[in-house]
N, C-alpha and C positions, 0 to 999 in steps of 0.2 A: 807137454806139448806145445805147440805150433801156433804163433801169435799172429802170424801173417797167412790170410785166408786171398786163396782166389773168388770172388763174388761171382754171385751166378747173371748167365745175360741177363735174366731178367732183373734184375735187382741193379746191375751194371746201366740198363735200359731208365730205367726210373730215375737214376739220378742224375744221365741223360739227359733224358728228359726238364729236370730243374736248370740246364743249363740254358738248353735248346727253347724250351718254351716256358715262359711264368708269364704270358698276360695272353688274353686273345685272341692281339695285335699278332705276336707269335706267330700264333697256330695260321691264323689267315696269313698273314706273311708268305710263311713258309709253302703254304699249300696254292696259295696264285703265286708264288713266282715258276714253281713246279707248272701251272697252265700256259705260265708262258713260255717257259722252258719245253710247254711238249710242242711247241707252235699256236697255241688256238690264238682265236679269233674274234672267241668272243666267252667275255668271262664271267659269271656271274655268284655272288656270293651273295646268299640265306641268311638270317640270321635273327635266332628264335631270342630273346631278351637277353640282347645287347651279344650273340652266341655261349650265356652260361650255361643254357640250354640245348642247344645246336648251333652247330656253324655249317654250313652246305655250299661248297665251290660244286659249280654246275660249268665245265668248258666241251670244248668241241677241238682240242688237239688231237695230234695222233694217237689217242690212246694205249694198251696195252693188250699182248695178248695173255694167255693163264699164265704162262710161269712165270714173265714180267711180274704180273698182276701182285703173284703173293708171297714174289720173292723180295719186292719190292718193302717191304716193311721189317728185311733186316737190314740191324746195322752196316755200314757201311759199303749200302749194295747203290750204287749207283747205276746208269746209264750216259755220265757228262764224259768220269773220266775215265782210264784204260790203264793206260800208263804211267812212270813218275816221269816221264818229257812233258802231257797234256798238262799239270802242273807249271808248264810258263806260259798256255797259249788257252790260257780257261774265257773260254767267252759266254761262257752261263750264269745262271742269277745264285742258284746251286749244284754244290760238286761233289759235298762231304758225304751222303749219303745217312745220314744220320733222321733225318726229323720224323721221318711218317715212322719207322720204331723207335722212336722218343714217344711221339706224340700217341701210336697205338700202345703203348704199353702203359699211359695212365688215362683213356678213354675208351669210348666204345665206340672203334668205325665198321662204316659202312658204303664199301667201294664200290663200281657197276661201272665197269673200262667197257671200251670196243674200240678196236683197233684195222677194223676194216674186214677182219676176216674169224676172227673170236671175243667172245662174246662170255667175262668172267663177274662173276655179284662173290663178292669174300664180304662176312663179316664177323672182326674181328678185335677180341677184345685180352686187356693185358697180355698183349702179344700174341694173343691164343687163337689162333683162325678154329671162326663156332660153326660155321657155316659158307661152305662155297658149291656152286651154281652157273647155270647163265645165267647170263645178264642182260639187262634189255636190249642189247643189240641198236643201241642209239650212240652217236656213233662219240669221242670223247671219252672224258671221264667225268663222274659227278663221282664226292666224296662227302660224307658227311660223319660229322665229332659229335658226339653228345655222352654224356657224363665224367663231362669232363676234370680230370684230379679225382674222381673216384676214392681213386687205391691212393693215394697219399695228400691227404687232410692236409697236411704243413702248408702243401702248396697255393688252398687257398684262401692260404690269410691272405697274399698279397693280391686278391683281387679283388680293385675299387668298388665303387657305382658302377649299376649301371649303366650311366650316365656317361658316366669317365671309362670305361673299355669300350663303349660305342665310339667318344670321340678319338680315339687310340684309332682304332678300327679306322676313323672314313679318314683321316689326315695319312693314315699307310697309304688305303685308295685311291685318293684322291692326287698325289703324288707318284705312284704305279700309273696314273691312267695319265699326268700332262708328260711320263717321260715315255706313256707308247702310246703315243695320239691312231695309233693303225689297225688299234686293238678296242673294242667294244669291251667297258665292263661297267657293270650293274651292281648296285647293293642294296638290297634290301635289307629292314628292321623292322623284326615282326608285322611281315606284308604290306609296312611300307616303304617305298621308295625313300631310299636319298640321294642318290645320285644317277643318271646315266646318259656314258657319253658313248661315240654312234659310230668311235674308231675310223672316223671319216679321215685319217692322216693328217688334219689339221689342228694345228697344235693353238693356236685362237679360235675353231671353233670347242676344245677340247675344254680351255680355260674356260670359257664364255653355258659352259654345258657343266661347269664344276659349282662356277662362285658366282655365274648370274648377268647377268645384261650389267648392272652398276660397277660392278666391276671389269668385263671385258672392255665396253666404250670406253678405258679410262685406258687403255695400253696401247704401247705405238713399239712394232715390235723393226728391234735394228738388228743392224749383219756389219758387218766392217771387220775387211783381215787384214795381212800384211806380213810379211816374210814367217812372221816369229808366230802369231795365233790367227786363232781365229773364232770370233762374235758372234751370235746371235741369241 
């Protein structure tokens, strides 16, 4: 009898989920980066119980057609690279095509997306599509993750306190908002707004919106360059 067997796709996805997604912040990171890559100008993250009960990302990006909405949950399915040569010119935040497959294999996912032509709603659990119908026809994508790690209880032991999980999510969101001052980011937990940036493309204003007046008023803008370096 053979000792070596080929894993089922479902088992492989569960194992991959442990590498891609360890904490709530990892899920938020993967989904928010997808929203940025989709050209969104407004991205809202809504958490319930620091994301342990629900993680919802709402954006106004390009959305997906029906075919792509279903295909995006397949492993190694991505719109960001098509050939080996593309690996030398990556200008997106994600490109491996593993995150959505991994997340959907260990959670319950609702996806509502509209690309301006086709509107699709999909419910997928443990990697299998349970419901498919016409979506809300709202431009962009809404994706909600619930029951995270319900079928891989060993992963739940990595979860810390609600405050710790929220702190990690907040830290990531602050950094990504500072990296993209041209995008409006909103972070909400249990219906309480933690911060919101305006997307004005003014880094100083973004600092003020995230860290408050006491921090921003003590900031000094510095810009300098020579033949070798540019600093700002």
